[in-house]
N, C-alpha and C positions, 0 to 999 in steps of 0.2 A: 092430930093426936092430942089427947088431953094431958094436962100437967101431971096428973096422977100416973098415967101410963109412962110418961117421959121419965118420971122419978124411978120407976121400976126397971128401966132398961139396964142391961149389963154392958152393952156397947152401942155405939151409933151405927156402925156398919160391921157385918160379919162377912168375911171372904172365905169361900170354900175352895181351896186350891192355892198352893204357895209357889207355883212355878212362875215363869216370866209375867203372865197376865196378872195373877193375884199378887205377887210380890211387888211388882212395880206400882200397881194401884195402891197397895198398902203404904208404900213409901211416899207417894204423892199425898195421900190423905194424912199420913203421919206428919208430913212437913207442915200441914195446916193445923195440926193439933187435934185432929178428929180421933175419937176413941174407936180403934179398930181391933177386931180379932181376926187373925188369919189361921186357918187350920188346914192340915194336910195329913192324909192317912199314911203317906210315905215318910221316910226319914230324911228326904231331900238329898240323899247321897246316892241316889239310884237314877238310872236312865228313865225317861218317860216311857210309858207302856206302848206308845204308838209311834210310827215313823216320824222322825224329825230331821230335816236336812241340817247337818251340823255346821252351818255357815251363818255368820252374822255380818251384815253389811254396814257401811258407815252411817247410813240413815238411822239404823237401830242404835248404833253407838252414841249418836247425838242424843237420842231419847234417854239413854242410860246416863249421859252427862247431866241431863236435866233433873234426874232423881238423886244426883250427888254420888253416883257410884264411880269410883276411881277406875279408869281404864286399866291401870296396873293390876288391879285385883283380879279381873277376869283374863287379862293377857297372860298372867302367870299360869293359868290352867288351860291355855289355848295355844294354837299354832298360827303364827302370823303368815299370811300368804298374799303375794302381790301379783300372781300370775295364774291364769286359767288356760289349760290346754284342752282343745277339742280334737279328737283323733278319729277321722273316718278311715280307718285302716281297711285296705291298703292304699286308699285313694289320695288322702292328704291329711296334714295336721295343721291346725291353727293355734298359734301362741298369742294369747291376749293379755296385755298388761292392764291392771286395775287403774283406771284414771282417778284423778283426785276428785273426791266427793265429800263435801262437808268437812274439808280440812284433812282428809285421810285418803291415802292411795293404796289401801290394803284391806283385806277382809280377815276374819279369824275362822279357823277350823275349831269347833267347840267340842269338848267333852261335856255333854249336857248334864251329866251327873254332877260334875264339879262346878260348872257354870251356874246351875240352878242353886247349888249350895251357897255359892258366893252371893247370889241375890237374896237368899233367905237370911244369911247372917248379916247382910246389910241392914236389915230391918231392926237390928238391935240398937241402932243409933236414934231411933224415934221413940221417945218415952210413952207416947200415947198408943203405940202399936203393941199388941200382945200376940205372941206366936205360940202355936201348939202343934207340934208334929207328932205323928203316930196317933192322931186323933181323927177318927172317921166320922164323916157326915152320915147320918141315918135317915133323917126326914126333916121336912119343913114344919114349922109350928105356925098355925093360923089362928086368927081370932074368929069370933062367931060369924063375922061377915065374909070370911074367906081370905082376908088379907094376910100375907105372910108377916109374922112378927118375930121370927127367930128360927132356931134350928134345934134339932135333937141330935146329939152326937155321943160317941163312945170311944174311950181309950182302951184298946186291947179288949180284955174280957171284963173290964170294970163296968160299973153301973152306967146307964144312960143318963146324960145330962141335958137339961133344957136351958138354952141360952137365948136371951132376947135382944133384939136390936131394931133400929128403925128400918133397915133394909138388909137383905141377904143377896150377896153377889156370887153367882156360880162361875168359878174360874177353874172348874175341874175337868177340862178337856172334852174331846169330841164325843166321849161316851158319858157325858155329864149326868150324874145321878141327880143333881139339883134340877136340871132341865126335865128329867123324867118325873121327879116328884112334883114339879110345878105343872106338868102337863104341857110343856112347850111344844108348839107345832112346828113342823118343817114348812118353811114358806118358800123355799127355792131348792130344787134338787136336780142335779145334772149327772145321771149315771151313764150317759151314752158313750163317754170316752174315758172310762175308768182305767186306772193302772194298779199294778201290784208291785209292792216294794219289799225287798228283804235286804238286811244288812247286818254286818258284824265287824268288829275291830280285828285287825291283823297286826302281827309283829313280824319282823324279819323280812319285810318287803322293801326293796331298794326303790324308793320313790324319787330319788334325786335326779335332776336333769341339769342342763346348762343354766336353767333359770331358777334353780333352788329346788324347793319341794312344792310344786304347783298342785292346784286342784285339777284333776284330770277326768275327762269324760270320753269314754270309748263309745262312739255312736255307730250303729249298724245301718240306720235308715230302714230297718226291717222290724220295728216294734220292740227292740231291746236296746237298752243302754246300760253300760257298766261304769260306775262312778267311783273315783278314788279321792277321798277327802283326807288331807294330812291333819293329824292330831298331835298333841304333845307327847313327849317321851318316845318319839319314833313310831308311834302307832299310825295306822291308816284305817279309816272307815271305808269298807268296800261295799257298795250297794248295787243291787240289780233293780232296774226300773223297766217294767214290761207292760205291754197292753194286757189288761186283765183277762180278756177272752182267750188268750193263748197260754194261760197258766193252769196247769193241772198238777198239783203237788202229790197227789196219790197218797195222802196221809202223812207224808214226811217232807215238811217244808225245807228242812236243812239239807236233805239229800238233793232236793230240787235246786236249791241255791247253789250248792257245789257243782251240780251238773251244768247249770248255766255258765258258771265261770270256766268250766272245763271245755265248754263248747267252742270257745274262741282261743286259738293258740296264742294270739298276741296278748290276751289277758293273762293266760297262764305264764307267758314269758315275763310279764310285769310282776306277777306274784312271786315268781322265783321260788326260793326255799322258805317263803313265809308260811305262817299258820294262823288259824283263827284263835282269838282269845276273847274273853268276856262274853256277854250275853248275845244270843242270836235273836233278832227282833224283826218284825215285819207286819204287813197287813195286806190282805186280799181285797181287791175291789175297793180302793180308797174312795170314800164319798166326797163329793164336791157340793156343799149345801150351806144354806143359811137357815138358822133357827129363829123362832120368835124371840125378840130381844128381851122381853120381860113381861111382867104383869104386876098386879097389886103387891108391892113389897119385895119383889124379887127382880133381878137383872142378870143377864148372862154376858160373859166377856171371854175373849180369846177363842180357843177352839170350841168351847161350849156354845158360842154364838154363831161362828161361821168357820168352816174348815174346808181345806182344799188340798189338792195334790202337793207334795213337798218339792216338786221339781224346781220351782223357782226360789226355794229357800226363804219364803216370806213369813213363815209362822211366827218367828220372834218379833219381827217388826210389827205385824198385825196385832199381836198381843200388847206390845208397848204403846202403839198409837191408840188402841182402844182404851187402854188404861188412862192415857192422858185425857182423852175425850170424856170418859166417865168421871174422872176426878173433877174436871171443870164443870160438868153438868150436875153432879151430885152434891157439890159443895154448897150451893144456895139452898138445896133441899135440907141438908143437914143443919144449916144455919137457920132454918125456919123461914126463909125468904120465898120459897116456892113449894108447891105441893108435888106429890110424887108423879102424877100423870104427865104434866108437861115436862118434867125432868126426863122421864123415860122416852117421851116422844122426841125431845131434842137429841138425846143420845142416839136413838135409832136412826134419825135422819143424818146426823153427822158421821156415824160409823159407816153407813151405806155410801156416802159420798167419798169417804176416805179409803174404802176397801173394794167397792164393787168394780172399778176399772181394772185393778190387778186380778181380781177373781175372773173376769171375762178373759183377760189376757192369758191367764193360766189355762183356761179351758181351750182357748185357741191353740196354745202351744202343745197341749196334749193331743189334740186332733192332728195337728200338723206334723209333730215330731214322733209320735208313736203309731198313729192310725193311718196316716198317709205314707205310702211307701214309694218314694220317687224313683224313677229309672236311674240306673247307674250313670248314664250320661248327664242327668241333671245334677247328681251328686258331684261329678267331676267338673262340672262347669258352674252353673248358677249358685249352688250351695257353697262350692269352694270360693267362688268370686266374692260372695258376701262375707263368709267367715274369715277370710284372709284380708278383707278390706279394712284399713285403719279406722275410717269413719264409722263403719258398721260396728266394729269391735267396741269402740268407745261408747257408742249409743246403746249397744246391747247391755254392757255392764252398767251403764248409768241408769238404764231402765230397771235392771234388777236391783240396783241400789237406791231406787226411788228418787233419783236426781232428774229423771225425765218422766213425763207423764206416760203411763202405760198405753193410753189410747193414741198417742202421737209419735212415739219413738220410731216406729217402723212405717214408713210411707212409701207409696209407689215411686215417688221421685228418688228416694234413697236407694231402692232396689234397682231402678234403672241406672243410677250413677254407679252403683257397685258393679253391675254387669258391664257397663262401658269401660270402667277402669280395669276390670278383670280381663277383658278382651285385649286391651292395650298391653297389660303385663304379659299375657300369654304370647302375643305377637313379638314383643321385645325379647322374651326368653327364647322363642324359636329362632329369631333373627341372630341372637347372640350365639 
């Protein structure tokens, strides 16, 4: 880039989207003194428009530590949870304690609207970062050679503005307008085991157990799970997670959601006299795919780059780790020490290494837990033996928390050991 072009730049980096991916990237670049503009069409006090598992694990908290975000800031708008319950009613229930990972033995149930706002306001501490909420991205601005050199945006009904930068980052979610305007290609797509998710917050639900207010999963083994995520102020996020080929909303998704909850007496008993509050959200046939990582002058991050089913609660971690990688790779480009092409290539390779194993693990879980329907005898034996086995429980949560590699946490040896220990426990119980 010529010296003249550099002098006419408004910013060095423009980030479209101010939720976890965009905000954490801006914080990292801001700590380096990079001149960054972050825009978002929302006011950042709203829920994301697409399903998001409202859970954050210790690995993600560690990445928030790195950007200087005080845990107390998001703990104040979240519900601390140290126990997970999986209930295969009426066959068995497994109570799983969160093991220590990265210095924490708990997770948080998040109100995403409040959590995202905490991240957004955190950017105020970085003098080189400019934020504009309520400012919508309209299009990419290109030079004569087709390289992206900025954006066109608009605040409300105001006039369109052209803002220039050395590169534009699309952090605007799985329906990224930046990706569409850039012509980003789908490079991997796996629709064969898609799910449909609907969820809403409830109040008046007694979610207390002997272990406090645990995250609860009611599993049927027949293509439907109902999940209860404790949130602040006594609210519970209640989600239905179903294999997509069995969902027919008939034009009324809310009625379908209510019908699924009414289908299971044990879920109705849990809901008690509670009622729905706040927005009703969801998505049919959730895509599991990777997009092209970028092109001349533009890069994608977070759900704009790759997205998958929310069953594992990995969305926030993926956004934060991709932000860390992109910060490290784009810094030498901004400093003029490296051109854009090798920057993009290094980012693409590192993100693939950091996210692809969990992506595959998520696809395997969707197939196994929604599309494969084990006989009742298997649920009562092998599945029960595993989910109630202390070693399996610890490894399972550590896998979700990124403390164990996704490709190695579940081994045939572990499954054999769980089965052997389960048989011994059953024999002792019968003998007693």
